[in-house]
C-alpha positions in Angstrom: 82.2 79.1 196.6 79.3 79.1 198.8 78.4 76.2 201.2 77.0 72.7 199.6 73.7 71.8 200.8 73.9 68.4 202.2 71.0 66.2 202.8 71.6 63.3 205.3 68.9 60.1 204.3 68.4 58.6 207.6 65.7 56.2 209.5 64.3 53.3 207.0 62.2 50.9 207.0 63.5 48.2 208.2 64.6 46.4 211.8 68.0 48.4 211.7 65.9 51.8 212.0 67.4 52.9 215.5 71.3 52.1 214.2 70.6 54.4 211.0 68.8 57.3 213.1 72.2 57.2 215.4 74.5 56.9 212.3 72.7 60.1 210.5 73.0 62.1 213.6 76.4 61.4 213.8 77.1 62.6 210.4 75.0 65.4 211.2 77.2 66.4 214.1 80.4 65.8 212.6 80.4 67.3 209.3 81.7 71.1 209.6 79.6 73.7 209.4 82.1 75.9 207.2 81.7 73.3 204.2 78.2 72.2 204.4 74.6 73.5 205.3 73.1 69.7 206.8 69.6 68.6 207.0 68.3 65.4 208.1 65.9 63.7 205.7 63.8 60.9 207.7 62.5 58.5 205.9 59.6 56.7 206.9 57.3 54.2 205.6 54.6 56.6 205.4 56.1 60.0 204.8 59.8 61.5 204.1 60.5 64.6 206.0 63.0 66.9 206.5 64.6 68.0 209.8 67.0 71.2 210.4 69.2 71.4 213.4 66.5 73.1 215.6 64.2 69.8 214.9 61.7 72.2 212.8 60.2 69.4 210.3 59.5 70.6 206.5 57.7 68.1 203.9 59.9 66.6 201.4 58.6 66.9 197.9 59.2 63.5 196.7 58.9 64.5 193.0 61.9 66.9 192.9 63.6 65.8 196.2 63.1 69.9 197.3 61.6 71.4 200.5 60.7 75.1 201.6 61.5 77.1 204.0 59.6 80.9 204.4 58.7 80.2 201.0 62.1 79.3 199.5 62.7 76.3 197.9 66.0 74.3 198.8 67.6 71.8 196.6 70.3 69.3 197.8 73.3 69.4 196.1 74.5 66.1 197.5 72.8 63.0 199.6 74.6 61.4 202.3 72.7 57.9 202.6 73.3 56.8 206.2 70.1 54.2 205.6 71.3 50.7 206.9 68.6 48.3 205.4 65.6 49.2 203.1 65.3 51.9 201.2 69.2 52.9 201.6 71.4 49.5 201.3 69.0 47.6 198.8 69.4 50.4 195.7 66.6 51.8 196.0 67.0 55.4 197.5 69.9 55.6 194.9 67.8 54.4 192.1 65.6 57.3 193.0 68.7 59.9 193.3 69.9 58.8 189.9 66.6 59.6 188.1 67.0 62.9 189.5 70.6 63.5 188.9 71.2 64.3 192.4 74.9 63.3 193.8 74.6 60.6 196.9 77.5 58.6 198.6 77.4 55.0 198.5 77.1 52.7 195.8 74.8 53.3 193.0 71.6 51.1 192.7 72.9 48.2 190.8 75.9 47.8 193.3 73.7 48.2 196.2 71.1 46.0 194.9 73.7 42.9 194.1 75.3 43.5 197.7 72.3 43.5 199.6 71.4 40.3 198.3 73.6 38.1 200.1 73.2 35.2 197.5 74.2 36.9 194.6 76.9 38.9 196.3 78.9 35.5 197.5 78.2 33.8 194.1 80.0 36.9 192.4 82.8 37.1 194.8 83.2 33.2 194.5 83.6 33.7 190.9 86.4 35.9 191.3 88.4 33.4 193.4 87.3 34.8 196.8 86.5 32.1 199.3 83.1 31.8 201.2 81.0 29.0 203.2 79.1 26.3 201.6 75.7 27.5 200.8 71.7 26.5 199.6 69.1 28.6 198.6 66.0 28.6 200.8 62.6 30.5 200.2 59.3 31.0 201.5 57.1 27.9 200.2 59.8 25.7 199.3 60.0 22.3 200.7 62.5 21.4 203.5 64.8 18.7 202.2 66.8 18.0 205.4 69.3 15.4 203.5 70.3 17.6 200.6 71.2 20.8 203.5 73.1 17.6 205.3 74.8 16.8 202.7 75.7 20.1 200.9 76.0 22.4 204.1 76.0 20.0 207.1 75.3 21.0 210.8 76.2 23.2 212.6 74.8 25.5 209.8 74.0 29.1 210.0 70.3 30.4 208.7 70.4 33.8 207.7 67.8 36.4 205.7 68.9 36.8 202.6 68.4 41.1 202.7 69.1 42.2 205.9 71.6 43.7 208.2 72.9 43.8 211.5 72.8 40.1 212.5 68.8 40.4 212.7 67.2 36.9 212.1 70.5 35.2 211.7 70.6 31.8 213.5 72.9 29.4 214.5 71.5 25.7 213.9 73.6 23.0 215.8 70.8 20.1 215.7 68.9 19.2 212.7 65.8 19.3 214.9 66.0 22.9 215.6 65.9 23.8 211.9 62.4 24.3 211.9 62.5 27.2 214.5 65.4 28.9 212.5 63.3 29.1 209.6 60.5 31.3 211.4 63.2 33.3 213.0 64.6 34.1 209.6 61.5 34.6 207.9 60.5 37.2 210.4 63.3 39.4 208.3 62.6 38.1 204.8 61.0 35.8 202.6 64.5 34.7 201.1 66.9 32.8 203.5 71.1 31.6 202.5 72.1 28.6 204.1 75.8 28.6 205.2 77.9 26.0 206.4 79.2 27.4 210.0 82.7 28.6 208.9 85.2 28.1 212.5 88.0 30.3 212.9 89.0 33.9 213.9 86.4 36.8 212.5 87.9 40.0 211.1 86.1 43.3 209.9 87.6 45.6 207.4 86.4 49.2 206.2 87.7 50.4 202.7 86.8 53.8 201.2 88.0 55.8 198.5 89.9 59.0 198.9 90.1 60.8 195.9 91.8 58.1 193.3 93.6 56.4 196.6 91.5 53.4 197.9 92.0 53.1 201.6 91.9 50.1 203.4 91.5 50.7 207.1 93.2 48.7 210.0 91.9 45.0 210.5 89.5 45.1 213.3 89.3 41.1 215.1 86.0 40.5 216.3 85.8 37.7 219.2 82.5 37.0 221.5 81.5 34.7 224.1 77.9 34.4 222.0 77.5 31.8 219.6 78.4 34.5 216.9 78.4 38.0 215.7 74.7 38.8 216.6 73.0 41.9 217.3 73.6 41.7 220.7 77.4 41.3 220.3 77.6 44.2 218.2 75.5 47.1 219.6 75.1 45.6 223.3 78.7 45.0 224.6 78.6 41.5 224.2 82.0 41.3 221.9 85.3 42.7 221.9 86.8 44.7 219.3 90.4 44.3 218.8 91.8 47.6 216.4 94.6 46.9 214.9 94.4 43.1 215.2 97.3 41.4 216.1 97.5 38.7 213.2 100.1 37.2 211.0 101.4 38.9 208.0 100.4 36.8 205.5 96.5 36.6 206.7 96.6 40.3 206.7 97.8 40.6 203.3 95.8 38.5 202.0 92.2 40.2 203.5 93.6 43.5 202.3 93.8 42.3 199.2 90.5 40.9 198.9 89.4 43.6 200.3 91.0 45.6 197.8 89.6 43.4 195.1 85.9 43.5 196.0 86.0 47.0 196.3 87.1 47.9 192.5 85.6 44.7 191.0 82.3 45.3 192.3 82.7 49.2 192.2 82.0 49.8 194.9 81.6 53.5 196.5 81.6 55.3 199.6 82.8 53.5 202.7 82.3 49.8 202.8 83.1 47.4 205.6 84.0 42.8 204.9 83.7 40.6 207.3 86.0 37.8 207.0 86.6 34.7 209.0 89.9 32.7 208.6 89.8 28.9 208.2 92.7 26.9 207.1 94.7 30.2 206.9 92.4 31.2 204.3 89.9 34.5 204.7 86.5 33.4 203.4 84.1 36.2 202.8 81.2 36.4 205.1 79.6 39.7 203.8 79.9 43.1 202.5 78.3 46.2 204.2 78.1 48.8 202.0 76.3 51.3 204.5 78.1 50.3 207.7 77.2 51.5 211.3 78.7 55.2 212.0 77.7 55.0 215.9 80.0 55.2 218.8 79.4 51.6 219.0 80.6 50.8 215.2 83.9 49.4 214.2 84.2 52.0 211.3 84.9 54.7 213.8 87.3 52.8 215.8 89.6 52.0 212.5 89.5 55.4 211.5 91.1 56.6 214.7 93.3 53.6 214.8 94.6 55.3 211.1 94.5 58.5 212.6 91.9 59.8 210.5 88.5 61.4 211.9 85.2 61.0 211.1 85.1 64.2 209.5 87.9 63.0 207.0 86.1 60.0 205.9 82.7 62.2 205.5 84.2 65.0 203.7 86.0 62.2 201.3 82.5 60.2 200.6 80.9 63.8 200.0 83.7 65.0 197.8 83.7 61.8 196.0 80.1 61.9 195.3 80.0 65.5 194.1 83.1 64.5 191.7 81.2 61.6 190.2 78.6 64.0 189.2 80.5 66.5 187.7 
């Protein structure tokens, strides 16, 4: 059987573009050349191009997702989605690939759209008995009702863009008078916001992926930071400590694993996903689900794989094989 042609989609239009480029390059570097022929698909706001390993670039035909080298048309057998944010994590890329019947890693377009929308995702999770913070929705143009926010959410609270990742635009508001400034920061990322009560407790992150029919929950990571919360600086600039595997009571571990598996199954997640929890009164509360988590050297998933005795190659192979099997 010949090698499969893999397109590694990377870049995108959001603040997470640079992280996505690093993730995509890591996928390209890691995948075994014995099994796959890899090309990077660089997604820019105005044009999409294909790069080979010598960094030669080729225009991508959007009509059928093909490109040509020396007059030979090349079709992708499978696309590895490494785009954090738009258009990879919100379902737009998945919708295009589904239309063209091209297998891809990660969630289908519906599930990606649901999980990328923090408000909708948490509402659905709560209906399945997964605890989460109290919250209110706020959109650009809405009238600020600080009494309602104080009553339903309280201070301190978090003001978050509804559809963004890597903690871009998230502000912790300790005092009521700081609220308008926080809105301004969050609105720089999205016109829809979610305002959540600030949960106080230990924070944990856990990766889940499927290998064939088996759902694998990776070792749990505890995240500690001297910053106000696990913000961009803490995530990517070394301002946090990530302990894998986390040293936590068995009861907490069992519950985090149970909830993570339940979310993966019930939401019909696919590929590798990472869920964030905070323990309040001995109970894990869901903060968010990342369906295209970072795969850079600073990212949590590679640390969890190492603790599990697995390599990045094991994960990437499983993701690609699962994507191909789904389309059989």
